[in-house]
C-alpha positions as CSV (number, residue, x, y, z in Angstrom):
1,H,-3.6,-4.5,-12.6
2,Q,-3.9,-3.1,-8.9
3,Y,-6.2,-2.2,-6.1
4,T,-4.5,-0.1,-3.9
5,L,-5.8,0.3,-0.3
6,R,-4.7,3.3,2.4
7,V,-4.2,1.3,6.3
8,N,-2.4,2.6,9.2
9,K,-0.1,-0.6,9.7
10,R,0.7,-0.7,5.7
11,D,4.0,-2.3,6.6
12,E,2.7,-5.1,9.1
13,L,0.1,-5.7,6.2
14,S,2.5,-6.3,3.3
15,S,4.2,-8.9,5.6
16,Y,1.4,-10.6,6.8
17,L,0.0,-10.7,3.5
18,K,3.6,-12.2,2.0
19,K,3.4,-14.7,4.6
20,S,0.3,-15.8,3.2
21,G,1.5,-16.6,-0.7
22,I,-0.6,-13.0,-1.3
23,G,1.4,-10.8,-3.5
24,N,1.6,-6.8,-2.7
25,A,3.5,-4.0,-3.4
26,V,4.4,-0.5,-2.3
27,Y,4.9,1.8,-5.5
28,Y,5.0,5.0,-3.9
29,P,6.6,5.0,-0.5
30,K,8.2,8.5,-1.0
31,P,5.8,11.3,-1.5
32,L,6.1,13.6,-4.8
33,H,7.2,16.6,-2.9
34,M,10.4,14.6,-1.5
35,Q,11.3,12.7,-4.7
36,D,15.1,13.6,-5.3
37,C,14.4,15.4,-8.8
38,F,12.2,18.0,-6.7
39,S,14.9,18.4,-3.7
40,N,16.0,21.7,-5.2
41,L,12.1,23.2,-4.5
42,G,13.5,22.5,-0.9
43,Y,10.0,20.7,0.5
44,T,9.8,19.6,3.9
45,P,7.6,16.4,4.6
46,Q,5.6,18.8,6.5
47,D,5.2,20.9,4.0
48,C,2.3,18.3,2.0
49,P,1.1,16.2,5.8
50,I,-1.7,14.7,3.2
51,A,0.5,13.4,1.1
52,L,2.9,12.0,3.4
53,R,0.7,10.5,5.2
54,A,-0.5,8.9,1.7
55,S,2.3,7.5,1.2
56,K,3.1,5.4,4.2
57,E,-0.4,3.9,3.9
58,A,-0.8,2.3,0.7
59,I,-0.4,-0.7,-0.3
60,S,-1.1,-2.4,-3.6
61,L,-3.1,-5.9,-4.7
62,P,-2.6,-7.3,-7.7
63,I,-6.1,-7.5,-10.2
64,Y,-6.3,-9.0,-13.3
65,P,-9.2,-10.5,-15.2
66,E,-7.8,-14.0,-14.5
67,L,-8.2,-13.2,-11.1
68,S,-10.6,-16.0,-9.0
69,M,-13.4,-15.3,-7.0
70,K,-12.4,-17.5,-4.8
71,D,-8.8,-16.0,-4.4
72,V,-10.8,-12.1,-4.0
73,D,-12.4,-13.8,-1.4
74,T,-9.2,-15.3,0.1
75,V,-7.3,-12.4,-0.2
76,F,-10.4,-9.6,1.7
77,E,-10.9,-12.3,4.4
78,T,-6.5,-12.2,5.0
79,I,-6.8,-8.3,5.1
80,V,-9.7,-8.9,7.4
81,H,-8.5,-11.2,9.9
82,F,-5.0,-9.2,9.6
83,L,-7.4,-5.8,10.8
84,E,-9.5,-8.1,13.4
85,Q,-6.3,-9.2,15.4
């Protein structure tokens, strides 16, 4: 139900996609070791640098059986256009 990418300018891409009418979401904006429910463990953001980086880069696009190839092409072309700017 979702296709997840990692991009350096995740928040900018999210805004660009939304302005283009393309749905997207950031499901995990905070890495697991920084979740409130684990605060008693005393982790700092730098304790898990790869998880921290992934949490700032991951963006999910919708994917489902009824998505036409034309829509897939539109999403792809929109992302390419954003990255070429």
